[in-house]
C-alpha positions as CSV (number, residue, x, y, z in Angstrom):
1,M,87.3,-211.2,-121.2
2,W,88.0,-214.7,-122.6
3,T,90.9,-215.7,-124.7
4,Y,91.5,-218.3,-127.3
5,S,93.2,-220.6,-124.8
6,T,90.0,-220.5,-122.7
7,I,88.0,-221.7,-125.6
8,N,90.0,-224.9,-126.0
9,N,89.2,-225.9,-122.4
10,N,85.8,-227.0,-121.3
11,M,83.9,-224.0,-119.9
12,N,81.2,-224.7,-117.4
13,K,78.0,-222.7,-116.7
14,S,79.6,-220.5,-114.0
15,E,82.3,-219.4,-116.3
16,L,79.8,-218.7,-119.1
17,K,77.7,-216.6,-116.7
18,K,80.6,-214.2,-116.2
19,L,80.5,-213.3,-119.9
20,S,78.3,-210.7,-121.4
21,K,75.7,-211.5,-124.1
22,I,78.1,-210.0,-126.8
23,E,81.0,-212.1,-125.5
24,L,78.7,-215.2,-125.5
25,E,77.8,-214.5,-129.1
26,K,81.5,-214.1,-130.1
27,L,82.3,-217.4,-128.3
28,G,79.5,-219.1,-130.2
29,R,80.9,-217.9,-133.5
30,T,84.3,-219.5,-132.6
31,K,82.4,-222.8,-132.3
32,G,80.6,-222.3,-135.6
33,V,77.3,-221.3,-134.0
34,E,75.4,-218.0,-134.5
35,L,73.6,-217.1,-131.4
36,D,70.7,-214.6,-131.4
37,R,71.3,-211.9,-128.7
38,R,67.5,-211.3,-128.6
39,F,67.3,-214.3,-126.4
40,N,68.0,-213.9,-122.7
41,K,71.4,-214.7,-121.3
42,K,70.2,-217.9,-119.7
43,T,69.1,-219.3,-123.0
44,L,72.4,-218.3,-124.7
45,I,74.3,-220.1,-121.9
46,E,72.2,-223.2,-122.3
47,Q,73.0,-223.3,-126.1
48,L,76.7,-222.9,-125.5
49,T,76.8,-225.4,-122.7
50,G,75.8,-228.1,-125.1
51,L,78.8,-227.2,-127.3
52,F,81.3,-227.6,-124.6
53,T,79.9,-230.8,-123.1
54,K,79.8,-232.7,-126.3
55,K,83.0,-234.6,-127.2
56,P,83.9,-234.4,-130.8
57,T,83.6,-237.6,-132.7
58,V,85.9,-238.3,-135.6
59,T,85.0,-241.0,-138.1
60,T,87.2,-242.2,-140.9
61,P,85.6,-242.7,-144.3
62,V,86.0,-246.5,-143.9
63,E,84.0,-246.5,-140.7
64,S,81.2,-244.2,-142.0
65,A,80.9,-245.8,-145.4
66,K,77.8,-247.9,-146.0
67,P,77.9,-250.9,-148.4
68,V,76.7,-250.0,-151.9
69,K,74.3,-252.3,-153.6
70,T,75.3,-252.9,-157.1
71,T,73.1,-254.0,-160.0
72,N,74.3,-255.2,-163.4
73,I,72.3,-253.8,-166.2
74,T,72.7,-255.0,-169.8
75,I,71.7,-252.6,-172.5
76,S,71.8,-253.6,-176.2
77,L,72.4,-250.6,-178.4
78,P,71.7,-250.9,-182.1
79,T,74.8,-251.1,-184.3
80,L,75.4,-249.1,-187.4
81,E,74.5,-252.1,-189.5
82,D,71.1,-252.4,-187.7
83,K,70.4,-248.7,-188.4
84,K,71.3,-249.1,-192.1
85,A,69.0,-252.1,-192.4
86,K,66.1,-250.2,-190.7
87,L,66.5,-247.3,-193.2
88,R,66.5,-249.8,-196.1
89,N,63.3,-251.2,-194.9
90,L,61.7,-247.7,-194.8
91,N,62.3,-247.4,-198.6
92,F,63.8,-244.0,-198.7
């Protein structure tokens, strides 16, 4: 049986082969992955191996932010006086 301290270390294929399919599924859940036990054990181990070999990458918002293209738009809205003048022209 594996423990939480084991999860923090990198597990290799031989260590994963010692686990049952149910234990592999539980281990996947701790990593945020839902494994399908209908697959064979070899497939489950391949999916989990990728999780343990990848190093987490941390990016700050400044590094990941893309420059934003800005466009100035000028909109002229009719004033109250313009609306009154338009109504006078309609002869109400």
